[in-house]
C-alpha positions in Angstrom: 72.8 105.9 126.7 74.4 109.3 126.4 77.8 107.8 127.3 77.4 105.1 124.6 76.6 107.8 122.0 79.6 109.9 123.1 81.9 106.8 122.9 80.6 106.0 119.5 81.2 109.5 118.3 84.8 109.3 119.6 85.4 106.1 117.8 84.0 107.4 114.5 86.0 110.6 114.8 89.2 108.7 115.6 88.6 106.4 112.6 87.9 109.2 110.3 91.1 111.1 111.5 93.3 108.0 110.9 91.8 107.6 107.5 92.4 111.2 106.6 96.0 110.9 107.7 96.5 107.9 105.5 95.4 110.0 102.5 97.8 112.8 103.1 100.8 113.1 100.8 103.8 111.2 102.2 101.5 108.8 104.2 100.2 106.9 101.2 102.4 103.9 100.3 101.5 102.2 97.1 102.9 99.0 95.6 105.0 99.9 92.7 105.0 98.4 89.2 107.6 98.4 86.5 106.0 100.4 83.7 108.8 100.8 81.3 112.6 100.7 80.9 114.8 102.2 78.2 118.5 102.6 77.4 119.7 106.1 78.0 123.3 105.6 77.0 122.9 105.8 73.3 125.1 107.9 71.0 123.9 110.9 69.0 123.2 108.5 66.1 121.1 106.3 68.3 123.6 103.5 68.7 124.1 101.9 72.1 127.2 102.7 74.0 130.2 100.6 73.0 131.6 100.6 76.6 133.1 97.3 77.8 133.8 98.5 81.3 131.5 98.0 84.3 130.6 101.4 85.9 131.7 101.8 89.5 128.6 103.9 90.3 125.5 105.2 88.6 124.3 108.5 90.1 121.4 110.9 89.3 120.1 114.3 90.3 116.7 114.3 92.1 115.0 115.9 89.1 116.2 113.0 86.9 118.0 115.4 84.5 121.6 114.6 85.0 122.9 111.0 85.2 126.5 110.2 86.1 128.5 107.1 85.3 131.9 105.9 84.2 132.5 104.4 80.8 135.3 103.5 78.3 132.9 104.2 75.3 134.3 105.7 72.2 131.0 106.7 70.6 129.5 109.1 73.2 132.1 112.0 73.2 134.5 112.6 70.4 137.8 112.8 72.2 137.6 109.7 74.3 139.5 106.4 74.1 138.7 102.8 75.1 142.0 102.5 76.9 140.5 103.5 80.3 137.2 104.7 81.7 136.2 108.4 82.0 133.6 110.0 84.3 130.5 111.0 82.3 127.4 113.1 82.9 124.4 112.6 80.6 121.9 115.5 80.3 118.7 113.6 79.7 116.8 116.7 78.6 119.3 117.9 76.0 120.4 114.3 75.2 124.1 115.3 75.5 127.1 113.9 77.2 130.0 115.5 79.0 133.2 114.0 80.3 134.0 115.6 83.7 137.2 113.7 84.4 139.3 116.6 82.9 142.0 119.0 84.0 141.4 122.7 84.2 142.8 123.0 80.7 140.1 120.5 79.5 142.6 117.7 78.9 141.1 114.2 79.5 142.3 112.3 82.5 145.1 110.0 81.3 144.1 107.0 83.5 141.0 105.3 84.8 138.3 107.6 86.4 135.0 106.8 88.0 132.0 109.0 88.8 131.1 108.9 92.5 128.4 111.4 93.3 126.6 114.5 91.8 125.2 117.5 93.6 121.4 118.0 93.5 121.7 120.8 91.1 124.0 118.9 88.8 126.8 121.5 89.1 129.4 119.5 91.0 130.5 116.0 90.3 132.7 113.9 92.6 135.0 111.4 90.9 138.0 109.3 91.5 140.9 108.9 89.1 144.3 107.3 88.8 145.4 110.0 86.4 148.7 111.9 86.6 147.6 115.0 84.6 144.9 116.5 86.7 147.2 119.1 88.5 149.0 116.7 90.8 151.4 113.8 90.9 148.6 111.2 90.9 148.1 108.3 93.2 150.5 105.6 94.2 150.5 103.5 91.0 151.9 100.4 92.9 148.5 99.8 94.6 145.6 99.4 92.3 143.1 99.7 95.1 143.8 103.4 95.5 143.0 106.5 93.5 142.6 110.2 94.1 139.4 112.1 94.7 138.4 115.2 92.6 135.5 117.6 92.5 134.5 118.9 89.0 132.7 122.2 88.9 130.8 121.9 85.6 129.8 125.5 85.6 133.3 127.0 86.2 135.1 124.2 84.2 137.6 123.5 87.1 138.8 120.4 88.8 139.8 120.4 92.5 141.8 117.7 94.3 140.0 116.8 97.5 142.1 114.4 99.4 145.0 115.7 101.4 148.6 115.1 100.1 149.3 113.5 103.5 146.7 110.9 102.7 147.6 110.8 99.0 145.6 107.8 98.1 141.9 107.0 98.7 139.9 103.9 98.2 138.1 104.0 94.8 134.7 103.2 96.2 134.4 104.5 99.8 133.6 108.1 99.0 130.5 110.4 99.1 129.3 113.9 99.5 126.4 116.0 100.7 123.7 116.9 98.2 125.0 120.5 97.9 128.7 119.3 97.6 129.7 121.3 100.7 130.8 118.3 102.7 132.9 115.4 101.2 133.9 112.2 102.8 136.6 109.8 101.7 138.4 106.7 103.0 142.1 106.0 102.7 144.8 103.9 104.2 145.3 106.1 107.2 141.6 106.7 108.1 138.4 108.4 107.1 138.4 112.1 106.2 135.7 114.7 106.1 136.4 117.8 104.0 134.3 120.9 104.6 134.4 123.1 101.5 132.9 126.0 103.3 135.6 126.2 105.9 138.4 124.6 103.9 139.1 122.2 106.8 139.8 118.4 106.7 139.1 116.2 109.7 140.4 112.6 110.2 137.6 110.7 112.0 139.5 107.4 112.2 138.0 104.0 111.2 136.2 104.6 108.0 135.2 101.5 106.0 132.3 102.5 103.8 132.4 106.2 104.9 129.1 107.9 103.9 128.1 111.5 104.2 124.4 112.2 104.9 122.5 114.2 102.2 122.2 117.2 104.5 126.0 117.1 105.4 125.4 117.0 109.1 126.8 113.5 109.9 128.8 110.6 108.5 128.5 106.9 109.0 131.1 104.2 108.7 131.8 100.6 109.6 134.2 99.4 112.3 135.2 96.0 113.5 133.3 94.7 116.5 133.9 91.8 118.9 134.2 88.2 117.7 134.4 89.0 114.0 131.4 91.3 114.1 130.9 94.8 112.7 129.6 98.1 114.0 127.7 100.9 112.2 128.9 104.2 113.7 127.4 107.6 113.3 129.7 110.7 113.5 128.2 114.1 114.2 130.2 116.5 112.0 129.4 119.7 114.1 130.2 118.2 117.5 132.6 115.4 116.6 130.6 113.0 118.8 130.1 109.4 117.7 127.1 107.1 118.3 127.0 103.3 117.6 123.9 102.7 115.7 124.3 98.9 115.2 126.7 97.0 117.5 128.4 93.6 117.1 126.4 92.4 114.1 127.4 89.9 111.5 125.7 91.6 108.6 127.1 90.4 105.4 126.1 93.2 103.0 124.7 96.6 103.9 123.8 100.1 102.8 122.8 103.3 104.6 120.0 105.5 103.2 121.0 109.1 101.9 119.5 110.8 105.0 120.9 108.1 107.4 117.5 107.3 108.8 117.4 103.7 107.4 119.9 100.9 107.2 119.6 97.9 104.9 121.6 94.8 105.6 121.6 91.0 105.2 122.4 88.2 107.6 122.9 84.5 107.0 119.8 82.6 107.8 120.3 80.5 111.0 119.7 77.4 109.0 122.2 78.4 106.3 124.8 75.7 105.5 126.3 76.8 102.3 126.5 80.6 102.5 123.6 81.2 100.0 120.6 81.4 102.4 120.2 85.1 103.4 117.6 87.2 105.3 117.1 90.9 104.3 116.4 93.5 106.9 115.9 97.3 107.2 116.3 99.3 110.4 114.2 102.5 110.7 116.2 104.6 113.1 113.4 107.1 113.4 111.2 104.6 115.1 114.0 102.2 116.3 112.3 99.3 114.5 113.7 96.5 112.4 111.8 95.3 109.4 112.2 91.7 108.2 111.8 92.3 104.5 112.7 89.0 102.8 113.5 85.7 104.4 115.5 82.8 102.8 116.9 84.6 99.8 118.5 81.8 97.9 121.7 83.5 96.7 124.1 86.3 97.6 122.8 89.8 98.0 125.5 92.3 97.1 126.4 95.6 98.6 124.8 97.7 95.9 121.5 98.4 97.6 119.8 101.8 96.9 117.1 103.7 98.9 114.5 106.0 97.4 114.6 109.5 98.8 111.6 108.8 101.0 113.0 105.4 102.1 109.9 103.6 101.0 111.8 101.6 98.5 115.2 99.8 98.5 116.8 97.9 95.7 118.9 94.8 95.9 120.7 92.4 93.6 120.8 88.7 94.3 123.2 86.3 92.6 121.1 83.2 92.3 123.0 79.9 92.7 120.6 78.0 90.4 121.8 80.0 87.4 124.6 78.6 85.3 127.1 81.4 86.1 127.8 82.5 89.6 127.5 86.2 88.7 124.0 85.9 87.2 121.1 87.2 89.2 118.0 89.3 89.6 117.5 93.0 90.4 114.6 93.8 92.7 112.9 96.9 94.2 111.0 96.2 97.4 108.5 98.4 99.4 109.8 98.6 103.0 106.3 99.0 104.4 104.1 96.7 102.4 107.0 94.3 101.4 105.7 94.3 97.8 108.4 93.5 95.3 109.0 94.7 91.8 111.3 92.6 89.6 113.3 95.1 87.6 115.6 92.7 85.8 114.7 89.0 85.9 118.0 87.6 84.6 121.2 89.5 84.1 124.9 88.8 84.0 126.3 91.6 86.1 125.0 94.6 87.8 126.2 98.1 88.9 124.7 100.4 91.5 121.4 102.2 90.9 119.8 105.5 92.0 116.3 106.8 92.4 115.1 110.2 91.5 113.3 112.4 94.1 109.9 110.8 94.0 111.0 107.2 93.3 109.4 107.1 89.9 112.7 106.7 88.0 115.4 104.2 88.8 118.7 104.4 86.8 121.1 101.6 86.7 123.8 99.9 84.6 123.4 96.6 82.9 125.8 94.3 81.0 124.4 93.0 77.8 126.1 91.3 74.9 129.5 92.4 76.0 128.8 96.1 76.4 127.5 98.1 79.4 124.5 100.2 79.0 122.8 102.7 81.3 119.1 101.9 81.8 116.3 103.9 83.3 113.2 102.1 84.6 109.9 103.9 85.2 108.0 102.8 88.3 104.4 103.6 89.1 101.7 102.7 91.5 100.3 100.3 88.9 101.0 99.2 85.4 99.4 101.2 82.6 96.5 99.8 80.6 97.5 97.2 78.0 97.3 98.5 74.4 96.6 97.0 71.0 93.7 94.7 72.0 92.3 93.2 68.8 90.2 90.3 67.6 88.6 89.2 64.3 84.9 90.1 64.3 82.5 88.5 63.6 83.8 85.1 64.7 82.6 81.8 66.0 85.6 81.5 68.3 87.0 84.8 69.8 90.8 85.0 69.6 92.0 88.1 71.5 95.6 89.5 71.3 97.3 92.6 72.7 100.7 94.2 73.1 103.1 92.9 75.8 103.6 95.1 78.8 106.9 95.3 80.6 106.5 94.2 84.2 103.3 92.2 83.7 103.2 88.8 85.4 99.9 87.9 83.7 96.7 89.4 82.2 93.1 89.4 83.1 90.4 89.2 80.4 87.0 90.8 80.8 83.9 90.1 78.7 81.1 92.6 79.2 82.7 93.9 82.4 83.1 90.4 84.0 86.4 88.6 84.2 86.3 85.4 82.1 89.9 84.3 82.2 93.6 85.0 82.6 96.6 84.5 80.4 100.3 84.4 81.0 100.8 85.3 77.3 99.5 88.2 75.1 96.6 86.1 73.7 93.4 84.4 74.9 90.8 82.2 73.3 87.3 82.8 74.7 85.9 79.5 73.6 82.9 79.7 76.0 81.7 83.1 74.8 77.9 82.9 74.1 76.5 84.0 70.8 75.9 87.7 70.6 77.7 91.0 70.6 80.3 91.4 73.4 82.7 94.1 74.7 86.2 92.9 75.7 88.9 94.6 77.8 92.2 93.4 79.2 94.1 94.4 82.4 97.7 93.6 83.4 98.8 92.2 86.8 102.3 92.9 88.1 104.5 90.7 90.3 103.0 92.2 93.4 99.6 91.2 92.2 98.5 94.8 91.6 96.1 95.1 88.7 96.3 97.9 86.1 93.4 99.8 84.7 91.6 98.0 81.9 92.4 98.6 78.3 90.3 100.3 75.8 87.4 98.0 74.8 86.7 96.3 71.5 83.4 94.9 70.3 83.3 91.4 69.0 80.3 89.7 67.4 80.2 86.0 68.3 78.1 83.9 65.8 78.0 80.1 66.2 74.8 79.6 64.1 75.2 78.3 60.5 73.5 80.2 57.7 70.1 79.1 56.5 70.1 77.7 52.9 67.5 76.3 50.5 66.3 76.2 46.9 69.4 74.8 45.1 69.0 75.4 41.3 71.0 74.5 38.1 70.3 75.8 34.7 70.1 74.0 32.3 69.4 70.7 34.0 70.6 68.6 31.0 74.2 69.1 30.0 76.0 67.8 26.8 79.8 67.5 26.7 81.4 70.5 28.4 78.9 73.0 29.4 78.5 76.1 31.5 75.7 76.0 34.0 74.3 78.7 36.3 74.0 77.4 39.9 72.4 79.2 42.9 70.8 78.8 46.3 68.9 81.1 48.6 70.8 81.7 51.9 70.8 84.1 54.9 72.5 84.7 58.2 70.9 87.3 60.6 73.8 87.8 63.0 77.0 88.1 61.0 75.9 87.9 57.3 76.8 85.6 54.5 80.3 85.8 53.1 80.3 83.4 50.1 79.4 79.9 49.0 80.8 76.9 47.3 79.6 74.0 45.2 80.8 70.4 44.5 79.4 67.5 42.4 78.5 64.1 43.8 81.4 63.7 46.3 82.0 66.1 49.2 85.7 67.3 49.1 85.4 68.7 52.6 84.2 72.0 54.0 86.0 74.9 52.4 87.4 72.7 49.6 84.6 73.1 47.1 84.6 75.6 44.2 83.9 79.1 45.5 81.0 81.2 44.3 80.0 84.7 45.4 77.1 86.0 47.5 74.8 88.8 46.6 71.2 89.8 47.3 70.2 86.8 49.4 71.8 84.2 47.0 75.0 82.4 46.4 75.4 82.0 42.7 77.9 81.5 40.0 78.8 79.9 36.7 79.9 76.2 37.0 82.0 74.5 34.3 80.8 70.9 34.2 82.7 68.3 32.1 84.2 64.8 32.2 81.4 63.1 34.1 79.9 59.7 33.4 76.7 59.7 31.4 73.6 59.8 33.6 72.3 61.6 36.6 74.4 63.6 39.1 73.9 65.8 42.0 75.2 69.3 42.5 75.6 70.5 46.1 75.8 74.0 47.4 76.6 75.4 50.9 77.2 78.9 52.3 79.7 80.4 54.7 78.9 83.3 57.1 81.3 86.0 58.1 81.9 84.3 61.5 83.3 81.2 59.8 80.2 78.9 60.1 79.3 76.7 57.2 75.7 75.8 56.4 74.6 72.3 55.5 74.6 71.4 51.8 71.5 71.5 49.6 71.5 69.8 46.3 69.8 69.6 42.9 69.9 66.8 40.3 71.0 67.2 36.7 71.8 64.9 33.7 75.1 64.8 31.9 75.5 63.3 28.4 78.7 62.5 26.6 78.3 60.8 23.1 81.9 59.7 22.9 
């Protein structure tokens, strides 16, 4: 018995300890939801950027303050031109723009430039350029695949050429730097190079396709060719110069290494793929040496522009969907690498440029083509959608019709009456046709694409009244009318739940509910002055009915009168 009690205590203690670990910061992994998205590339007057050029990269500091991109806009900074792109930095706090592709004398670069990376503090910006006026002869203009690599010190206002003259040209996209800008990597025709700004030395590390410097500047990764048309992912230790093959002889089609080099996202053609558009998406966690099968049978082509959050919990991907009319159309997703929950950031877009998360993964900045111009967007992600707003309904009513404001990222909505779910809606309205008579409280919650439910909205009170008003004692005075005559008509009526709104009367033939002549309600009666003329001589009946505030009509009560016309 003592052994059993001891064993039970051990189990309970272990369970409690695991639960406690799961609650510690960094161990909690929540499904994310798209809460909001907004354009951040607007001019000082609030107009969207007029850029027609697709940004090469979109970069952002961890604190979300500085966002870097390239653009040929003419309405963001005064001295720019649409002839070529310049490298921009947006200060999201001050709502200002700065062109960093400039010479030391502040002249704009005279050819295409592109933002590549930004240091964590926002001081240094790495960019490529084909310009010839940045203090050197410029790249070989005969090969459009090449550019030169520069580092702009925004604090000092200086621009430094990074690539060696011996390797005068660098690929425009295969460049990166550490988060403090002390180590810079670039790829050129003669190899991959690592430049250490602290020592002023440059090292050629050989094969260098997609050269990437880790955020802490300790190592680099790059792609080499493997056997039988395969590829290798190689890690280079900058201090020791030693290389390690992380992934060998793989046929990954698209790929991306995380900033800290602990995770690697890649795609493979599904074994049953026959047309090149059936892909499987994986992530390797090098810290645990495990491979995560994130998404199977992606119908389309996943491009290279994947992006990891700083904690590697989330990775983005863009898939060109073949069912769309244009081959470049697709969808932009963020997926949780642990739970595999997905957030649809953009459901249908024409083209896409790379994105970047801030430090806690709550902000995702990316470029999007819309109506011929490129804009920089920022999406806000959260553990769940916010509560819907604007819930309203007519009250009292005999048929509750609820409506509310649309919520970005909502897949559908849940409707609650008196704390109990009574329905769901894919739109922003709901008809609660089965609501019983009485006073009810309503709320609405949103459900995102990962089926995570938001908190409920603020409640509203709706009175549901399906009972018609009581009515009796129809009167007309006088009861005998000659020629055209005004008569006073009335009836006693009441409605205990919603109250009487008004009444109406008609003579002999019912024109239909709501189509009679309206009279007012006051002090327990509907009454009014009726102009009666043009009838045949003899007896007639005047009918009265009342309408309550919920829209219910009473039955009609009547009174007889005599009409006389001597003509």
